[in-house]
C-alpha positions as CSV (number, residue, x, y, z in Angstrom):
1,M,46.6,79.0,146.5
2,N,45.6,81.7,143.7
3,W,47.7,84.3,145.4
4,F,50.7,81.9,144.9
5,S,50.2,81.2,141.4
6,Q,50.1,84.8,140.5
7,Y,53.4,85.1,142.3
8,S,55.0,82.6,140.6
9,L,53.7,83.6,137.2
10,F,55.0,86.9,138.1
11,L,58.4,85.9,139.2
12,A,58.8,83.7,136.4
13,E,58.5,86.9,134.1
14,T,61.0,88.9,136.3
15,V,63.6,86.0,135.9
16,T,62.9,85.9,132.0
17,V,63.4,89.7,131.7
18,V,66.8,89.7,133.8
19,L,67.7,86.8,132.1
20,A,67.0,88.1,128.5
21,I,68.9,91.9,129.7
22,L,71.9,89.8,131.0
23,A,72.1,88.0,127.8
24,V,72.3,91.2,125.5
25,L,74.6,93.1,128.1
26,I,76.8,89.6,127.5
27,F,76.5,89.9,124.3
28,I,77.6,93.6,123.6
29,L,80.2,93.3,125.9
30,S,81.8,90.3,124.1
31,Q,81.2,91.9,120.4
32,R,83.3,95.0,122.1
33,R,85.9,92.7,123.0
34,K,86.1,91.0,120.0
35,S,86.1,94.5,117.9
36,A,88.6,95.6,120.1
37,T,90.9,92.4,119.3
38,V,89.9,91.8,115.7
39,A,90.9,95.4,114.4
40,G,90.4,94.0,110.5
41,R,90.9,91.3,108.4
42,L,93.7,90.8,105.6
43,S,92.0,89.1,102.2
44,V,94.4,87.7,99.6
45,K,93.0,86.4,96.5
46,D,94.1,84.8,93.1
47,I,92.4,86.7,90.6
48,S,93.9,85.3,87.7
49,K,92.1,82.2,87.8
50,E,88.7,84.7,87.7
51,Y,90.1,86.2,84.3
52,E,91.0,83.0,82.8
53,Q,87.8,81.5,83.6
54,I,86.0,85.1,82.0
55,K,88.1,84.1,79.0
56,D,87.3,80.3,78.7
57,D,83.8,80.9,79.0
58,M,83.8,83.7,76.2
59,L,85.5,81.0,73.9
60,M,83.2,78.2,74.8
61,S,80.3,80.1,73.8
62,S,81.6,81.3,70.1
63,M,82.3,77.3,69.7
64,D,79.6,74.8,68.4
65,E,78.7,72.0,71.1
66,L,81.4,69.5,69.4
67,E,84.1,72.3,69.6
68,A,83.1,73.2,73.3
69,K,83.3,69.3,74.5
70,Q,86.7,69.0,73.0
71,F,88.1,72.5,74.5
72,T,86.6,71.4,77.6
73,K,88.3,68.1,77.7
74,D,91.8,69.9,76.8
75,L,91.2,72.5,79.1
76,K,91.3,69.6,81.9
77,K,93.9,67.8,80.6
78,Q,96.2,71.1,80.6
79,K,95.2,72.2,84.3
80,K,96.0,68.3,85.7
81,L,99.3,68.4,83.9
82,E,100.1,72.2,85.3
83,K,99.1,70.6,88.6
84,K,101.5,67.9,88.5
85,Q,104.0,69.7,87.1
86,A,103.7,72.6,90.0
87,K,104.0,69.2,92.8
88,S,106.9,68.1,90.9
89,V,108.7,71.7,91.3
90,V,107.8,71.5,95.0
91,K,109.1,68.5,95.3
92,Q,112.6,69.0,93.5
93,K,113.0,72.2,95.2
94,K,112.3,70.3,98.6
95,K,114.9,67.4,97.5
96,H,117.5,70.2,96.6
97,V,116.9,71.5,100.0
98,K,117.6,68.6,101.6
99,N,120.9,67.6,99.7
100,N,121.8,71.1,100.4
101,E,121.4,70.7,104.3
102,S,123.3,67.2,104.4
103,S,126.1,68.4,102.5
104,E,126.8,71.2,105.1
105,N,127.7,68.2,107.6
106,Q,129.7,66.1,105.0
107,T,133.4,66.9,104.2
108,V,133.0,65.6,101.0
109,S,131.4,68.1,98.4
110,Q,128.5,66.9,96.4
111,T,126.8,68.1,93.5
112,P,123.4,69.7,94.4
113,T,120.4,68.2,93.0
114,T,118.9,70.3,90.1
115,L,115.7,70.7,88.6
116,T,114.8,68.4,85.6
117,S,114.0,69.7,82.1
118,G,110.4,71.0,82.1
119,E,110.0,71.2,85.8
120,T,112.4,74.4,86.4
121,D,111.1,77.6,88.3
122,D,110.2,79.1,85.2
123,K,107.0,77.2,85.7
124,V,106.4,79.4,88.6
125,K,104.6,83.0,87.3
126,P,105.9,86.0,88.8
127,K,103.2,88.0,90.7
128,L,101.3,91.0,90.1
129,F,99.8,92.4,93.4
130,V,97.1,94.4,93.1
131,L,96.2,96.7,95.6
132,S,93.3,99.7,95.4
133,F,92.9,103.0,97.2
134,N,89.9,105.0,96.8
135,G,90.7,108.3,98.8
136,S,88.4,110.7,101.1
137,M,89.3,114.1,101.8
138,D,90.9,113.2,105.1
139,A,92.7,110.1,103.6
140,H,91.5,107.5,106.4
141,E,92.2,104.7,104.1
142,V,95.7,105.1,104.2
143,E,95.3,102.7,107.3
144,E,94.4,100.0,105.1
145,L,96.8,100.8,102.5
146,R,99.8,100.8,104.9
147,Q,98.4,97.1,106.2
148,E,98.5,96.0,102.7
149,I,101.7,97.5,101.6
150,T,103.3,95.9,104.7
151,A,101.7,92.6,104.0
152,V,102.9,92.2,100.4
153,L,106.7,93.7,101.5
154,A,106.6,90.5,103.8
155,I,106.4,88.0,100.8
156,I,107.7,89.8,97.4
157,K,110.2,88.8,95.5
158,P,112.5,90.9,93.1
159,E,110.5,89.3,89.9
160,D,107.3,90.4,91.4
161,E,105.2,93.6,90.4
162,V,102.8,95.8,92.3
163,V,99.7,98.1,90.9
164,V,97.9,100.4,92.6
165,K,94.7,101.4,91.2
166,L,94.1,105.0,92.6
167,E,91.2,106.9,92.8
168,S,91.0,110.5,94.6
169,P,90.3,113.8,94.1
170,G,93.0,115.0,97.0
171,G,92.4,116.5,100.6
172,V,94.0,117.2,103.6
173,V,98.2,117.5,103.1
174,H,99.3,115.5,105.8
175,G,97.2,112.8,105.1
176,Y,98.0,112.4,101.6
177,G,101.8,113.2,102.4
178,L,101.5,109.7,104.5
179,A,99.5,108.4,101.8
180,A,102.3,109.1,99.1
181,S,105.1,107.8,101.8
182,Q,103.3,104.5,102.1
183,L,103.7,103.9,98.3
184,L,107.4,104.9,98.8
185,R,107.9,102.0,100.4
186,F,108.2,100.1,97.3
187,R,110.0,102.3,95.6
188,T,112.9,102.8,98.0
189,R,113.0,98.7,97.8
190,D,113.5,98.8,94.0
191,I,110.1,97.3,93.5
192,S,108.4,97.5,89.8
193,F,105.4,99.8,90.8
194,T,102.7,101.0,88.7
195,A,99.8,103.2,89.5
196,V,96.8,103.1,87.9
197,V,94.2,105.8,87.3
198,D,90.8,105.4,85.6
199,K,88.8,108.4,87.0
200,V,90.9,111.0,88.9
201,A,94.2,111.3,90.4
202,A,94.3,115.3,92.0
203,S,96.4,117.3,93.8
204,G,96.9,114.7,96.5
205,G,96.1,112.0,94.4
206,Y,98.5,112.8,92.3
207,M,101.2,113.3,95.1
208,M,100.8,109.3,95.8
209,A,100.8,108.7,92.1
210,C,103.8,110.4,91.2
211,T,105.9,107.5,93.2
212,A,105.3,105.1,91.4
213,N,107.9,104.0,88.2
214,K,105.1,104.4,85.7
215,I,101.7,105.9,85.5
216,V,99.0,104.1,83.6
217,A,95.8,106.3,82.9
218,A,92.6,106.3,80.8
219,P,91.9,108.5,78.4
220,F,89.5,111.0,80.4
221,A,91.0,110.5,84.0
222,I,91.7,113.8,85.4
223,V,95.3,114.3,86.6
224,G,97.2,117.2,87.9
225,S,96.1,120.0,90.3
226,I,99.5,120.5,91.9
227,G,98.6,123.3,94.1
228,V,97.4,123.9,97.7
229,V,93.9,125.7,98.6
230,A,92.6,126.5,101.8
231,Q,89.6,128.6,102.9
232,I,88.2,129.9,106.3
233,P,84.6,131.3,106.8
234,N,84.7,134.6,109.2
235,F,81.6,135.3,111.3
236,N,83.6,138.2,112.8
237,R,80.7,140.9,111.3
238,L,77.9,138.7,112.3
239,L,78.8,138.5,115.7
240,K,79.7,142.2,116.3
241,K,76.4,143.0,114.8
242,H,75.0,141.2,117.8
243,D,77.2,142.3,120.2
244,V,79.2,139.1,120.5
245,D,82.7,139.2,121.4
246,I,85.3,136.9,121.0
247,E,88.7,136.7,122.9
248,L,91.2,134.5,121.7
249,Q,94.5,134.7,123.8
250,T,97.7,132.7,122.1
251,A,101.3,132.1,123.1
252,G,103.7,132.6,119.8
253,E,103.3,135.4,117.3
254,Y,101.8,133.0,114.9
255,K,100.1,130.7,116.8
256,R,97.0,131.7,115.0
257,T,97.1,133.3,111.7
258,L,93.4,133.1,110.4
259,T,90.5,132.7,112.6
260,M,86.8,131.9,112.1
261,F,85.4,134.2,115.0
262,G,87.8,136.9,115.6
263,E,88.9,140.0,113.5
264,N,91.7,139.0,111.2
265,T,94.5,141.5,110.3
266,D,96.6,141.7,107.1
267,E,99.6,140.3,108.9
268,G,97.8,137.3,109.9
269,R,96.8,136.9,106.0
270,Q,100.3,137.3,104.8
271,K,101.6,134.7,107.1
272,F,98.7,132.1,105.9
273,K,99.4,132.7,102.6
274,Q,103.2,132.3,103.2
275,E,102.9,128.8,104.7
276,L,100.3,128.0,101.6
277,E,103.2,129.1,99.4
278,E,106.3,126.8,101.4
279,T,103.3,123.9,101.4
280,H,103.3,123.9,97.6
281,L,107.3,124.5,97.2
282,L,107.2,121.2,99.0
283,F,104.7,119.3,96.7
284,K,106.7,120.9,93.6
285,D,109.8,120.0,94.8
286,F,108.1,116.0,95.7
287,V,106.5,115.7,92.1
288,K,109.8,116.9,90.5
289,E,112.2,114.2,92.3
290,Y,110.0,111.4,91.3
291,R,108.9,112.6,87.9
292,P,112.0,114.6,86.6
293,N,111.0,114.6,83.1
294,V,108.5,117.3,83.9
295,D,108.7,121.1,83.6
296,I,107.7,121.4,87.2
297,E,106.7,125.4,86.9
298,Q,104.9,124.5,83.5
299,V,102.6,122.1,85.5
300,A,102.4,123.3,89.0
301,T,99.9,125.9,88.6
302,G,97.0,124.1,90.1
303,E,95.6,123.0,86.7
304,H,94.2,119.6,86.3
305,W,94.2,117.9,82.4
306,F,92.6,115.1,81.0
307,A,95.5,112.4,81.3
308,S,95.7,112.1,77.5
309,Q,96.5,115.8,77.6
310,A,98.6,114.9,80.5
311,K,100.8,112.6,78.4
312,D,101.8,115.6,76.6
313,K,103.4,117.3,79.7
314,G,104.8,114.2,81.1
315,L,102.5,113.6,83.8
316,V,101.4,110.5,82.5
317,D,103.7,107.4,81.0
318,E,100.7,105.5,79.6
319,I,96.8,105.6,78.3
320,S,95.1,102.7,79.3
321,T,92.8,101.3,81.6
322,S,93.2,99.3,84.9
323,D,91.5,96.5,83.0
324,D,93.6,96.3,80.2
325,F,96.8,96.8,82.2
326,I,96.3,93.7,84.3
327,L,95.1,91.7,81.4
328,S,98.6,92.5,79.7
329,H,100.0,90.7,82.7
330,L,97.8,87.9,82.7
331,A,99.9,85.2,80.7
332,S,103.2,86.4,81.9
333,H,102.2,87.0,86.0
334,K,99.7,85.2,88.9
335,I,97.2,88.3,89.5
336,V,97.1,88.5,93.4
337,S,94.5,90.9,95.0
338,V,95.4,92.3,98.4
339,K,92.5,94.0,100.7
340,Y,92.9,94.8,104.4
341,Q,89.1,95.2,105.6
342,R,89.2,97.2,109.0
343,K,86.3,96.9,111.1
344,Q,84.0,100.1,111.2
345,K,81.6,101.3,113.7
346,L,78.2,102.7,112.9
347,S,79.1,105.9,113.2
348,E,82.0,105.8,111.0
349,K,79.9,104.1,108.3
350,I,77.5,107.2,108.8
351,S,80.1,109.8,108.3
352,K,81.7,108.0,105.5
353,N,78.6,107.7,103.5
354,V,78.0,111.7,104.4
355,V,81.3,112.7,103.3
356,K,81.1,110.5,99.9
357,S,77.6,112.2,99.2
358,L,79.3,115.5,99.8
359,E,82.1,115.0,97.6
360,R,79.9,113.7,94.8
361,L,77.6,117.0,95.3
362,F,80.8,119.1,94.7
363,L,82.1,117.0,91.9
364,R,78.8,117.4,89.9
365,Q,79.5,121.2,90.1
366,G,82.5,120.7,88.0
367,K,82.8,120.2,84.2
368,G,80.4,117.6,82.8
369,L,79.4,115.9,79.7
């Protein structure tokens, strides 16, 4: 009997462990399936209300108790009226559409219903869509940017505007070339588009910025660096010292110009330099096309400038911060933030943090205060 009870207890524990393992496996599989089907999430937020709330809070803080009470009362009345007017506009629009549809089915023409005074489309503010791009060396953030741009283009109207808060020290040519091409989707559709730089838009970052109709930058933001750079370590002498041979076979005369482990030749160096010059020429032509007012030979030296200096060279149109730019549109526009968040694997998160740490380390080696 004692043996049977022990066996029953062992069997129950075994079944419990197996069920726990199965539960964990099912959870992992479900998470993988979910991550495969849901690539990311688009977040659209009306941030004009946040700015207005801050403004109202500041006004109330400067009032005495009686003034604050009256201000709150008037504010509630104003918001109630705005809500009523907005509903009225929607109602009149529906009525207008309905009358137009019915008039199409009648032979006798009818005068379409018009919106009454005080209920015009002017009550519906144009939108200022706010996007952000904080670029790394490989410009992988372009995947999120393309989703945001596609979403905005799906609903944007001619009277709406777009502002992109742009931060990037540049990086790989193909990555930033694609990012600039994504921003050009606004330009080719005649949509008013402004790039705002608070800290840095250099090299590939400036390639993106120059696609905008207007570039706004904070006084000490770094812009420019219209140049191309490449560096490749070579371990050939070290390998030879330890009697290690490297065999590199290619098909095509210039399939490989410079190598990390083989012995580089003057011909390979010359070809590599030629490729850099060709890339630089494309970069210069790109900037010149969208910033025709700049003296491209003067600014395409690879140098960078603070925005207050760059404005004189035509690289920047206006000196301001992204906050002031958005605030200047608060009265006339509805401010809408658009952000696409892609789900990341743990390995991606770790590598991203490592890259950011290295970038910060390199930036510290530059100029500072």
